[in-house]
N, C-alpha and C positions, 0 to 999 in steps of 0.2 A: 228593562235594563237601561239604567243610565249610567253605570260605573261600567265600562269596559274590560279594565284592572280587576274586577274585583275576582275574587276564588269561584263565586259563583258565575260568572260572566266565564272565564277562563273553563270549567267544566262543563258547561253549556255547549261553547267552542270544540268542547274535544269531544264532545258526545254527538254533536253534530257531524263534524269529519270521521268517524269513526262511522255514523250510519252510509254516509257518503262512500265509504270505502267498501264496507260491508256490503250493502244491497245495490252500490254503483248508482243511485239518485237519492234525492231526499223532498219531501212536500212540502211548501211555508204556506200557512193558511195568513190572512188578511194582510196580504202583501200588496194589495193596491194596484196588481198589474191588470190590464184593461183582458178580459175572457176572450176576445177575438184575439188578441196576441197570443194570449196561450192555445188557443184554437189553430193558431196558424205553427207554433212550433209542433204540437203532437203531431201535426198533419205533415211535418218533416220527417219526425221522429218515425212514423209509422213508414215513409217512404225509403230510410235508410233502413229499416230493422226488417224491410223487406226485397234487400238488395241481397244479392249472392256473398255467403258468407267469406269468400276470398278477400272481397271489397271490404267488409267490414274489420276481418283482422287486420287491415293498415292502419287500425286506429285504435288498437290497443296499446293499452299502457304499463310496461314493465316493469315497473320500478315504483318506490313509492312516491312521485311527482302526481300527485291527483290533484291540483289547481293548475 
């Protein structure tokens, strides 16, 4: 997309935000981020999700502030 203000770009942004809100995450292809860095992030996510639920509950977002 070259025009970030176009109706198509706004709709793509809306759909992206809705997917993040509905599913809690999104995936992006062809982003150029190093695979090693991605593996480290996944490792950290695994560590987090293997912690106690009470600990994880501290990070719940309970409003519309998804950013």
